[in-house]
N, C-alpha and C positions, 0 to 999 in steps of 0.2 A: 440469500446471503450464504446459506449452507453450500450451495453449488459453487459459489465463488470461493469459499474457504477450501473446499476439497480440490478444486482445479488450481487454486493459488498454491496449495501445498505441493501438488504434483509439479507445477512450474518451478517454484522456488527450490524445493528440495531435490527433485530429480534433475531437471534441466540445468538450473543455475548453479546449484552447489555440487551435485554429484557428477553429472555428465560433462559439463563445460567448465566448472570451477571458475566462474566469471570473476570472482573477487581476487584471483591470483595473477591475472594477465594485464599488462599495460594497455592492450587494445580494448579491454572491456571494463577497466576500473571506473571510467566515467559512467557507464551503464549501471554498475553496481552502486555508485554514489546516488544516482537517480533513484534506484530501487530502495536505497536507504531512506531517502526523503519520503517516498511513497509508503514505506513501512512505518514511518513515524505518523504519517497522516491517517493511516487506517484505524488505529485504536481511538484516535480523536473523533473521527467520523462515526465510528460505531458507538462510542460512549454518548456523543451528543445527539445522535439520531435514533439509535436502536436500543441502547440500554436504558436510557431515561427518555421519557416522553416530554422533552423540553419544548418551550415556546420562547419567543423573544430572542434576546442576545445569545443565550447558549445554543439555540437551534441555528441562528444565523451564523454563529461562529463555525458550526459544523458545515453549513452550506459554503462558507468561504473556504474552508479547508478542502471541501469537495472540488471547488473551482481550481484551487491551487494544485490538487492532485491531477485534475484533467490536464492542466498545463504541463506538469511533470510527465504524464502519460504521453503527451504529444512530443515532448523532447525525447523521451525514451524510444518511441517509435522511430524518430528521426535518426538517432544515433545507433540503433540496434544493428543496422546493416554493416556499418564500419566495425562495430564490436565483434561481429561474427564472420568477418571476411575469411579468417583462417579456416572456418568450417564450411565455407560456401554459402553463408547466409543462415537464416533461420530454417530449421527443419520443418517439414509439414506438420509433424506432431506438435512441436512447440508453437508454431503459428496458430494451429487450431486451438491449443490450450489457451493462448493469449486471447484469442477472439472470444472463446466461451467464457473465460474467467472475467474479462472486462465487461462483457455484455451482462452477465449475471450480477456483477458488482453494481453497475450503474442502473440497471433495472430495479434492483432491490432499493437503491437510494431513491429513485424516482417514485416508486410505490409508497415508501414510508413518508416521503414529503407530500405526496398527493393525499395521504390519509390525514394530514394535519388540518385542524380547523382553521378558519380564516383568522381568528384572534391570535393564533400562534405566530403569524407572519407580521408581527409588529416589533418595532424597536423601542417602544415606550416602556416596556417592562420585561423582566425575565422571570420565568416561572416554569414549574413542572406542571403539565396539564393534569387535571383532576380525574382523568380516565386512565386506569392502569393498562399498560400493555399486557397482552397475554403472557402467562408465566413462561412459556416456551421462548418467546421473543426476548424476555429479560434474561433467561438462562443462557441462550445462545449469544446474546449481546455481551454478557459477562465473560463467557468462554472466549469470544473473539477479541475482546479487549485484552484479556490476559495473553492469549496466543499472539496477538498482534504486537503487544509490548515485548514479548520474548523475541519475536522475529526482528523487531527494530533493534534490540540490544545485540542480537546475533549479527545483524548487518554492520553495526558499528564495530563489533569485535573483528569481523572479517576485513573490514576497511582498514582497521588499525594494523592487522597482520600484513596486509599488502604494503602499507607504508613502512612498517618495521622491517620487513624483509627486502625492501627496495630502496633503502636509504642511499642517497648519493654519498660517495666516499670523498668527503671534503678534505680530510687530512691525509696527505700522502706520506707514506713512510719512505725515508731516504737512505 
């Protein structure tokens, strides 16, 4: 998860916000909206799978959000080519960063789910398992929930800036 966090920061801050400023252009605003939904999903997944050792409905809720995130990832991959036409597509560096980040993200999720005992995979009750996560996992989970929430709010702010700056002029002055 740490490797995902670092590579996600490089991708989001350097490529999306600094180099390409995806939130500013008509061609890439849909990609930014998809990134906003993924940014919302991230702290939910981290909270329900990494910060707390949940079983039952809270864990299953996290799994459902992971599935939704995978769908948004597929949509993101599909539209990225159009979004980056003006740059000749994704750069090799950004492509490698996406591959590395998403691999680390989903491997960490697979590993945490594989570590869950069989009784956690039930819909009959919701509970926090009675075995504590290591302190480092809880600390990192807390840091990622906080950072992920900040990233989601930032995405919404950038999204609002795009629509504020690109309002259609409905009233024409005569």
